[in-house]
Backbone bond lengths (Angstrom), bond angles and torsions (degrees), N, CA, C in turn:
res aa  C-N    CA-C-N  psi(-1)  N-CA   C-N-CA  omega(-1)  CA-C   N-CA-C  phi
1 M - - - 1.443 - - 1.554 107.27 -
2 A 1.337 113.48 136.18 1.431 123.33 -178.29 1.536 109.99 -69.12
3 R 1.406 114.81 143.76 1.465 112.90 179.69 1.656 109.52 -80.75
4 K 1.216 112.96 144.62 1.505 118.65 -175.54 1.481 108.60 -80.90
5 N 1.278 118.52 131.19 1.529 126.41 176.35 1.517 107.13 -70.07
6 K 1.373 115.35 120.69 1.440 118.42 -179.36 1.585 112.86 -91.06
7 G 1.388 115.05 4.13 1.435 118.26 175.57 1.601 111.65 79.44
8 G 1.247 117.99 -177.12 1.481 123.46 -176.47 1.544 111.51 79.99
9 R 1.360 114.67 175.50 1.384 113.33 178.23 1.519 114.30 -89.72
10 P 1.288 117.55 147.85 1.476 119.36 -177.58 1.602 110.04 -66.79
11 A 1.284 114.45 161.60 1.393 123.63 175.99 1.608 109.59 -56.17
12 R 1.288 120.96 144.20 1.456 123.45 179.30 1.484 110.50 -66.56
13 H 1.243 118.60 -41.70 1.432 125.68 -177.41 1.617 109.78 -120.60
14 K 1.209 117.55 141.92 1.497 119.32 178.35 1.435 115.41 -58.20
15 G 1.298 115.11 114.93 1.547 120.88 -176.78 1.469 111.25 97.62
16 E 1.286 123.07 -10.38 1.475 124.32 -177.59 1.631 101.82 -87.12
17 R 1.244 114.66 131.95 1.453 122.16 179.24 1.522 108.49 -115.70
18 L 1.322 117.42 124.35 1.488 121.58 179.35 1.634 102.42 -90.40
19 S 1.282 117.88 103.81 1.424 121.62 -174.32 1.540 114.48 -94.04
20 K 1.355 123.56 -20.80 1.409 122.48 -176.79 1.437 112.23 -99.69
21 H 1.320 119.40 129.96 1.396 121.88 176.15 1.549 104.45 -112.45
22 R 1.287 119.44 139.73 1.424 125.66 172.49 1.530 110.81 -124.44
23 T 1.291 119.11 129.40 1.468 121.53 177.84 1.550 108.21 -117.47
24 F 1.330 116.01 127.09 1.398 121.35 173.13 1.509 112.15 -152.72
25 R 1.201 112.28 161.86 1.532 122.70 -178.18 1.483 113.16 -93.36
26 V 1.402 116.79 146.03 1.382 123.62 176.86 1.470 106.83 -128.71
27 R 1.240 114.28 153.45 1.569 120.13 175.80 1.581 108.36 -78.99
28 G 1.294 113.53 160.39 1.445 116.77 -170.79 1.499 113.49 -58.67
29 R 1.321 121.92 -42.76 1.531 118.70 -178.31 1.492 110.97 -69.41
30 L 1.282 119.43 -35.13 1.499 121.45 175.20 1.499 110.06 -59.77
31 D 1.311 118.67 -47.39 1.371 127.50 -178.60 1.602 107.06 -54.24
32 E 1.315 111.22 -53.71 1.565 117.45 -179.34 1.517 108.99 -56.82
33 M 1.273 117.92 -39.01 1.445 120.20 -175.68 1.563 110.91 -73.09
34 L 1.297 113.69 -35.09 1.535 115.72 176.17 1.459 106.92 -71.52
35 E 1.301 125.39 -40.52 1.485 126.80 176.83 1.552 111.89 -58.04
36 E 1.381 115.88 -39.62 1.448 122.19 -177.78 1.514 106.67 -70.02
37 E 1.321 120.35 -47.84 1.369 122.35 -179.76 1.528 114.41 -63.04
38 A 1.401 114.61 -38.06 1.547 118.11 178.56 1.536 105.24 -62.57
39 A 1.384 121.12 -49.12 1.472 124.24 -179.93 1.553 109.74 -53.67
40 K 1.307 115.55 -45.88 1.509 117.61 -174.65 1.457 108.02 -66.94
41 S 1.378 119.60 -40.93 1.479 119.21 -172.06 1.587 114.15 -87.73
42 G 1.393 107.70 -7.38 1.639 110.97 177.21 1.612 107.05 75.60
43 R 1.365 116.71 18.95 1.422 120.28 174.07 1.525 111.74 -107.62
44 S 1.251 116.90 168.09 1.533 124.41 174.68 1.538 100.71 -78.19
45 V 1.332 110.28 162.46 1.537 117.06 174.09 1.434 108.63 -60.30
46 S 1.234 122.83 -42.05 1.460 127.31 -179.28 1.526 110.51 -58.79
47 E 1.364 117.03 -47.39 1.439 120.41 179.03 1.449 110.04 -64.03
48 T 1.266 118.54 -42.97 1.521 126.27 179.71 1.402 106.78 -57.19
49 I 1.302 123.29 -50.92 1.512 123.91 179.01 1.467 112.48 -56.25
50 E 1.325 116.28 -50.35 1.437 126.25 174.16 1.567 114.41 -47.59
51 R 1.338 111.08 -54.33 1.380 122.19 177.73 1.571 115.01 -58.33
52 M 1.271 112.90 -41.71 1.489 118.61 -177.24 1.605 108.51 -74.42
53 L 1.358 116.45 -36.37 1.411 117.26 174.58 1.553 114.05 -63.37
54 E 1.386 114.17 -42.17 1.461 118.94 -178.18 1.545 107.67 -66.68
55 D 1.329 118.44 -37.56 1.502 120.46 172.77 1.448 111.21 -58.24
56 A 1.343 115.96 -52.84 1.473 119.13 -178.01 1.436 114.96 -52.92
57 F 1.392 116.12 -45.76 1.526 121.59 177.26 1.471 107.52 -63.88
58 F 1.305 120.82 -46.24 1.488 121.09 179.07 1.496 108.69 -57.64
59 Q 1.300 122.42 -51.48 1.408 123.46 179.82 1.535 112.89 -52.57
60 R 1.286 117.00 -47.26 1.380 121.66 -178.40 1.488 113.06 -59.08
61 R 1.377 118.01 -44.79 1.489 129.09 176.25 1.515 104.00 -57.34
62 L 1.359 118.81 -52.95 1.452 125.53 -169.93 1.560 107.06 -62.23
63 I 1.293 115.72 -51.66 1.481 118.63 -179.46 1.578 110.26 -59.88
64 A 1.304 116.83 -41.55 1.442 118.48 -179.69 1.543 110.01 -66.59
65 N 1.197 117.88 -30.88 1.514 119.27 176.81 1.478 108.15 -72.11
66 I 1.339 120.10 -40.62 1.476 122.18 -172.80 1.571 102.81 -72.52
67 L 1.310 114.41 -45.28 1.583 115.49 -170.54 1.548 109.54 -88.10
68 G 1.347 117.77 -8.45 1.407 115.66 -179.55 1.578 118.50 96.52
69 S 1.279 114.18 -17.68 1.531 118.35 174.47 1.494 113.51 -175.31
70 N 1.329 113.90 163.66 1.439 118.76 173.58 1.430 116.81 -65.60
71 V 1.326 115.73 -24.40 1.480 120.66 178.72 1.531 109.71 -66.20
72 A 1.356 116.57 -43.61 1.447 121.41 178.25 1.538 111.03 -59.65
73 D 1.339 115.10 -43.92 1.421 119.24 179.56 1.505 111.63 -61.83
74 E 1.383 118.12 -38.85 1.533 119.95 -179.37 1.533 110.42 -75.79
75 I 1.374 115.45 -28.26 1.462 115.04 174.53 1.521 110.67 -68.21
76 L 1.286 117.95 -40.73 1.457 119.11 179.21 1.461 114.37 -64.34
77 R 1.448 114.40 -43.50 1.397 118.97 177.63 1.535 116.00 -58.75
78 L 1.409 110.76 -42.06 1.482 114.35 177.19 1.437 113.20 -71.21
79 I 1.338 120.71 -35.84 1.453 121.75 178.77 1.661 108.06 -63.03
80 R 1.408 114.15 -41.56 1.454 113.92 170.57 1.432 116.80 -55.83
81 G 1.408 115.47 -39.14 1.486 117.11 -179.91 1.606 108.02 -67.60
82 A 1.290 118.66 -36.89 1.440 120.57 174.84 1.531 113.99 -59.97
83 M 1.338 113.50 -38.82 1.453 118.08 -176.68 1.634 106.21 -70.28
84 V 1.377 118.84 -36.30 1.430 119.37 175.25 1.485 112.87 -64.50
85 V 1.399 116.62 -43.84 1.400 121.92 174.03 1.525 113.64 -52.24
86 E 1.252 115.98 -54.51 1.408 123.86 -176.01 1.613 113.27 -73.50
87 G 1.300 111.62 -22.24 1.585 112.39 -177.92 1.475 109.55 -99.84
88 V 1.331 121.58 16.13 1.486 121.26 179.14 1.468 110.89 -59.97
89 A 1.359 118.26 -38.05 1.473 121.48 -174.10 1.575 111.41 -97.93
90 G 1.286 113.46 12.72 1.546 113.65 177.86 1.552 105.87 133.58
91 D 1.252 117.19 -172.86 1.444 124.39 179.24 1.488 113.56 -63.32
92 W 1.252 121.34 113.08 1.447 125.83 -179.34 1.488 116.21 -72.98
93 S 1.416 115.72 -17.79 1.396 118.56 -176.95 1.484 116.90 -69.92
94 G 1.277 115.70 -22.83 1.533 121.39 -177.61 1.496 112.41 -95.16
95 D 1.230 119.02 -4.33 1.470 129.04 -175.61 1.568 107.10 -105.76
96 P 1.288 118.60 107.30 1.463 121.13 -177.32 1.554 115.34 -54.46
97 V 1.323 109.52 -40.33 1.620 114.96 179.22 1.468 113.04 -64.32
98 K 1.411 112.09 -47.94 1.512 116.51 178.68 1.516 110.44 -67.63
99 A 1.377 119.84 -35.08 1.460 123.00 174.15 1.498 111.58 -54.72
100 D 1.395 110.64 -46.32 1.490 116.70 -175.05 1.509 111.32 -69.79
101 N 1.414 114.73 -34.09 1.448 115.15 177.18 1.488 109.83 -67.60
102 M 1.286 114.57 -40.66 1.556 119.58 -179.88 1.528 106.79 -58.85
103 R 1.400 117.56 -44.62 1.434 119.28 -177.01 1.482 114.90 -61.48
104 V 1.393 116.46 -42.66 1.464 122.27 175.38 1.457 113.81 -68.89
105 A 1.366 120.13 -33.90 1.515 120.16 176.84 1.487 108.85 -68.70
106 V 1.329 119.44 -40.65 1.486 124.96 -178.45 1.604 110.64 -62.96
107 N 1.464 110.23 -43.89 1.486 119.04 176.63 1.572 109.58 -60.17
108 A 1.376 113.59 -52.31 1.476 114.39 -178.70 1.517 113.13 -60.94
109 I 1.378 119.24 -46.37 1.373 118.52 -177.32 1.572 113.37 -59.89
110 T 1.376 115.82 -45.78 1.402 122.95 175.62 1.453 115.48 -58.91
111 A 1.371 117.43 -40.65 1.431 120.11 178.68 1.475 114.07 -66.44
112 V 1.322 116.62 -41.59 1.494 122.46 179.26 1.509 109.16 -67.70
113 L 1.292 120.68 -47.02 1.457 119.02 -173.68 1.486 114.73 -74.95
114 T 1.330 117.71 -20.94 1.501 124.49 177.15 1.532 109.42 -100.84
115 R 1.275 118.64 1.45 1.470 125.74 -178.38 1.562 110.74 52.79
116 R 1.237 115.96 48.15 1.402 127.49 178.33 1.533 111.32 -102.54
117 P 1.322 121.06 156.02 1.510 119.97 173.27 1.512 108.71 -63.77
118 L 1.388 110.71 146.02 1.382 117.62 176.76 1.530 112.50 -88.04
119 E 1.349 116.90 118.67 1.446 120.38 -178.03 1.594 104.47 -102.77
120 L 1.318 114.83 120.59 1.411 120.37 -176.02 1.558 116.23 -108.05
121 P 1.326 117.13 147.47 1.417 120.28 170.86 1.536 112.45 -75.33
122 P 1.278 117.69 177.97 1.519 117.78 178.06 1.565 112.60 -53.50
123 E 1.216 114.45 149.22 1.597 121.68 -169.85 1.490 108.44 -50.82
124 E 1.372 116.70 -42.79 1.521 117.22 -169.66 1.458 110.82 -71.68
125 K 1.389 120.81 -7.57 1.441 122.04 -174.91 1.580 113.20 -116.70
126 R 1.410 114.41 12.67 1.431 118.37 -174.39 1.448 118.85 -119.46
127 T 1.282 121.30 -20.23 1.425 124.20 -165.82 1.592 110.20 -63.49
128 K 1.275 116.22 -48.10 1.564 116.44 -174.69 1.520 108.11 -69.38
129 G 1.297 120.63 -38.10 1.454 124.87 178.05 1.588 109.63 -58.09
130 L 1.368 114.81 -49.39 1.408 122.30 -178.63 1.479 109.88 -63.71
131 Q 1.346 122.40 -41.45 1.391 123.51 177.37 1.605 109.52 -65.15
132 T 1.185 122.26 -40.06 1.470 124.54 174.65 1.455 110.39 -59.89
133 A 1.367 120.98 -47.43 1.398 127.57 178.33 1.565 106.80 -59.06
134 K 1.310 117.60 -46.58 1.441 117.33 -176.75 1.502 110.37 -60.96
135 V 1.269 120.41 -51.42 1.531 123.33 179.41 1.496 109.39 -47.97
136 L 1.376 113.00 -53.74 1.477 116.54 -172.63 1.544 112.19 -71.21
137 L 1.287 118.16 -38.10 1.513 121.60 175.05 1.483 115.21 -64.48
138 L 1.457 118.45 -34.84 1.477 119.50 176.25 1.519 110.07 -72.55
139 G 1.281 118.35 -19.05 1.498 120.29 178.72 1.402 109.29 -94.74
140 S 1.415 120.99 9.79 1.539 119.31 -177.59 1.516 105.64 -112.57
141 S 1.384 115.12 -157.62 1.422 119.06 -179.38 1.598 113.67 -79.52
142 V 1.333 118.44 -4.44 1.376 125.26 -179.70 1.530 112.48 -69.45
143 R 1.250 120.41 130.76 1.476 124.03 175.12 1.518 109.53 -83.39
144 P 1.392 115.51 138.39 1.483 117.63 -176.37 1.544 112.40 -51.68
145 E 1.292 118.37 -36.78 1.339 119.93 -178.83 1.548 115.22 -63.41
146 D 1.337 114.54 -19.64 1.451 122.17 -178.89 1.481 114.31 -86.43
147 L 1.408 115.95 -3.78 1.551 118.39 -179.71 1.447 106.48 -83.27
148 P 1.329 118.22 140.39 1.498 121.07 171.23 1.525 107.84 -61.82
149 Q 1.322 115.21 152.00 1.421 121.16 177.76 1.500 116.58 -58.93
150 E 1.283 116.32 -32.78 1.444 123.62 172.82 1.530 117.02 -56.16
151 I 1.312 110.67 -33.09 1.501 116.11 179.73 1.604 105.07 -91.29
152 M 1.376 117.98 -44.05 1.479 117.64 -174.21 1.473 112.16 -60.03
153 F 1.335 118.94 -41.02 1.432 124.03 -178.95 1.574 114.16 -101.03
154 S 1.277 122.21 24.32 1.461 127.20 -172.81 1.540 107.15 -61.41
155 E 1.377 118.55 -39.53 1.450 119.32 -175.05 1.618 108.92 -61.38
156 L 1.248 117.34 -22.04 1.521 117.19 179.23 1.521 117.68 -74.31
157 E 1.403 115.61 -16.01 1.439 119.89 -178.80 1.545 106.99 -70.85
158 D 1.363 122.31 -23.16 1.386 119.40 176.17 1.369 121.04 -83.79
159 L 1.439 114.10 -10.33 1.463 117.77 179.24 1.461 115.56 -71.05
160 D 1.347 122.13 146.82 1.357 128.03 173.10 1.474 106.22 -85.01
161 W 1.371 114.58 115.75 1.491 117.46 -178.54 1.571 106.53 -99.16
162 G 1.305 125.05 36.45 1.373 130.86 174.38 1.497 107.99 -49.46
163 E 1.308 113.82 149.90 1.484 115.79 -179.27 1.579 108.22 -79.26
164 A 1.328 113.85 131.71 1.463 120.59 174.17 1.480 107.99 -91.19
165 S 1.289 111.32 139.95 1.579 120.65 -176.41 1.580 104.91 -68.66
166 A 1.253 116.10 156.41 1.510 125.56 -178.52 1.574 107.76 -55.96
167 E 1.436 116.39 -39.22 1.417 120.92 175.24 1.433 118.00 -62.81
168 E 1.330 119.49 -38.58 1.457 126.25 -171.64 1.620 106.08 -77.69
169 E 1.301 119.68 -33.65 1.437 123.88 -170.04 1.566 111.64 -56.41
170 P 1.332 117.35 -53.40 1.484 120.54 -176.72 1.519 109.33 -63.90
171 A 1.307 120.23 -33.89 1.530 122.15 178.29 1.536 109.12 -68.52
172 N 1.298 117.01 -37.86 1.472 117.80 178.04 1.474 108.45 -67.53
173 K 1.366 121.76 -44.17 1.461 120.45 176.84 1.470 114.14 -62.07
174 R 1.245 120.04 -36.82 1.489 122.75 179.82 1.602 108.05 -67.01
175 Q 1.305 116.05 -39.28 1.390 116.86 -179.85 1.575 110.04 -63.89
176 K 1.283 115.21 -40.55 1.517 119.43 -175.16 1.470 111.72 -70.95
177 T 1.388 116.12 -42.28 1.451 118.43 177.83 1.453 117.56 -79.79
178 G 1.326 115.97 -9.96 1.499 120.06 -179.90 1.470 113.23 73.73
179 T 1.313 119.30 26.39 1.448 123.68 172.45 1.466 114.09 -98.61
């Protein structure tokens, strides 16, 4: 009696069994990029994903070995993110305000990831840099509860805390609660 074909792709190497299956969704553009890469490399999309994941893990280990730790890798990755954020409107290095924002963001990122005290420049020069650091750090391995309050609530420094009159306050509360 002939053996029934169970479907799926065959093992890459004779005797090698691929035993783990992962199912996940991807957005349209990412799927297109995966299909393009698979076609270029002559692999299936599944093999392409597997190869790219192996490369990513290898790169992370390599960078950690070169830099001495995974923390150093994450610091550099987040600093690069801060450079992109500050460089959106051109070269940030020639703009003193953007350069100060960059310095504050780098200081905040480094302080949080190395668990060092946060040393801040004067208030008027730090808000944007702290906000950049906050966005990047919240997207990293850092838990929100590990962020210093100066970073976590940095957007509040720009708010005008002028006193509201007694008549304005109830109207504001009604607007916020929808009553």
